NUVOSE-28858 format. One record per residue (C-alpha): residue number from 0; x, y, z. Coordinates in nm, 4 decimals, always signed. Example, Ala and Ser with C-alpha at 12.3 -4.5 7.8 and 13.67 -1.06 7.14 Angstrom:
% residues 2
resi,px,py,pz
0,+1.2300,-0.4500,+0.7800
1,+1.3670,-0.1060,+0.7140
% end
This chain:
% residues 108
resi,px,py,pz
0,+1.6670,-1.6949,+14.6893
1,+1.3452,-1.8072,+14.4910
2,+0.9966,-1.6659,+14.5546
3,+0.6734,-1.8817,+14.5571
4,+0.4399,-1.7779,+14.2648
5,+0.0673,-1.8140,+14.3139
6,-0.2263,-1.7357,+14.0934
7,-0.5357,-1.5901,+14.2553
8,-0.8760,-1.7592,+14.1327
9,-0.9485,-1.4511,+13.9207
10,-0.6025,-1.4726,+13.7591
11,-0.6419,-1.8500,+13.6827
12,-0.9916,-1.7620,+13.5338
13,-0.8373,-1.4814,+13.3294
14,-0.5817,-1.7371,+13.1681
15,-0.8645,-1.9768,+13.0856
16,-1.0635,-1.7006,+12.9086
17,-0.7548,-1.5746,+12.7264
18,-0.6973,-1.9342,+12.6103
19,-1.0624,-1.9779,+12.5130
20,-1.0836,-1.6611,+12.3157
21,-0.7566,-1.7175,+12.1141
22,-0.8372,-2.0762,+12.0375
23,-1.1844,-1.9495,+11.9090
24,-1.0583,-1.6449,+11.7260
25,-0.7390,-1.8080,+11.5866
26,-0.6268,-2.1638,+11.6696
27,-0.5631,-2.4018,+11.9504
28,-0.1967,-2.3875,+11.8693
29,-0.1839,-2.0158,+11.9077
30,-0.3832,-2.0360,+12.2256
31,-0.1593,-2.3014,+12.3677
32,+0.1450,-2.0910,+12.2844
33,+0.0203,-1.7583,+12.4470
34,-0.0797,-1.9633,+12.7553
35,+0.2657,-2.1178,+12.7890
36,+0.4348,-1.7855,+12.7400
37,+0.2210,-1.6164,+13.0051
38,+0.2773,-1.8924,+13.2521
39,+0.6470,-1.8807,+13.1946
40,+0.6433,-1.4888,+13.2372
41,+0.4774,-1.5324,+13.5706
42,+0.6940,-1.8321,+13.6817
43,+1.0068,-1.6190,+13.5997
44,+0.8979,-1.3750,+13.8740
45,+1.0253,-1.6494,+14.1128
46,+1.3814,-1.5440,+14.0454
47,+1.3216,-1.1712,+13.9783
48,+0.9976,-1.0544,+14.1517
49,+1.0757,-0.6833,+14.1567
50,+1.1537,-0.6584,+13.7819
51,+0.8159,-0.5542,+13.6731
52,+0.6881,-0.1781,+13.6415
53,+0.4290,-0.0233,+13.8523
54,+0.0909,-0.0165,+13.6687
55,+0.0605,+0.3473,+13.5563
56,-0.3221,+0.3504,+13.6214
57,-0.2455,+0.2720,+13.9882
58,+0.0796,+0.4708,+14.0287
59,-0.1148,+0.7862,+13.9080
60,-0.3378,+0.7401,+14.2308
61,-0.0501,+0.6668,+14.4633
62,-0.0803,+0.2876,+14.4767
63,+0.2653,+0.1307,+14.4235
64,+0.1997,-0.2017,+14.5886
65,+0.1501,-0.3783,+14.2591
66,+0.3800,-0.4460,+13.9582
67,+0.3240,-0.5576,+13.6021
68,+0.5033,-0.7497,+13.3360
69,+0.4092,-0.8117,+12.9780
70,+0.3979,-1.0589,+12.6937
71,+0.2795,-0.8977,+12.3688
72,-0.0298,-0.7104,+12.4548
73,-0.1029,-0.9142,+12.7738
74,-0.0267,-0.7800,+13.1208
75,+0.0149,-0.9884,+13.4426
76,-0.0355,-0.7686,+13.7421
77,+0.1089,-0.8866,+14.0698
78,+0.1867,-0.8125,+14.4193
79,+0.4856,-0.9420,+14.6370
80,+0.4275,-1.0222,+14.9888
81,+0.7029,-1.1587,+15.1929
82,+0.8322,-1.4402,+14.9858
83,+0.5442,-1.4971,+14.7751
84,+0.4356,-1.3291,+14.4338
85,+0.0644,-1.3226,+14.3965
86,-0.0636,-1.2979,+14.0340
87,-0.4004,-1.1020,+14.0637
88,-0.4831,-1.0212,+13.7045
89,-0.3834,-1.1262,+13.3468
90,-0.5455,-0.9195,+13.0866
91,-0.5063,-0.7621,+12.7426
92,-0.3344,-0.4388,+12.8077
93,-0.5478,-0.2707,+12.5340
94,-0.8428,-0.2962,+12.7566
95,-0.9728,+0.0012,+12.9949
96,-0.6916,-0.0994,+13.2507
97,-0.7822,+0.1760,+13.4949
98,-1.1372,+0.0547,+13.5221
99,-1.0237,-0.3130,+13.5421
100,-0.7674,-0.2553,+13.8007
101,-1.0125,-0.0521,+14.0154
102,-1.2709,-0.3331,+13.9835
103,-1.0371,-0.6274,+14.0501
104,-0.7684,-0.4901,+14.2872
105,-0.9297,-0.1938,+14.4707
106,-1.2876,-0.2927,+14.5208
107,-1.2002,-0.5327,+14.8205
% end
């Protein structure tokens, strides 16, 4: 059974910003490679949506509704609802994830 994978507007914007940053700091080819790998990472969740771990910053405060998967330093944070995987955030895991997750996932 496959799940549907959908990106929120914020996650789509995250991917664009990551791509733009890498293209500027390194090369368009590197940016394209990272983007492709992040998209594949997320699309693979259609087959194995519960494979990701719970983000430690959220688990520490008792929130276990979200999961994360990684490619290199980048994390994709998602939530499974029924048969749909919603990608909420794609970010460099070296950032202050606690503040970022609180702002993006818990503010609403």
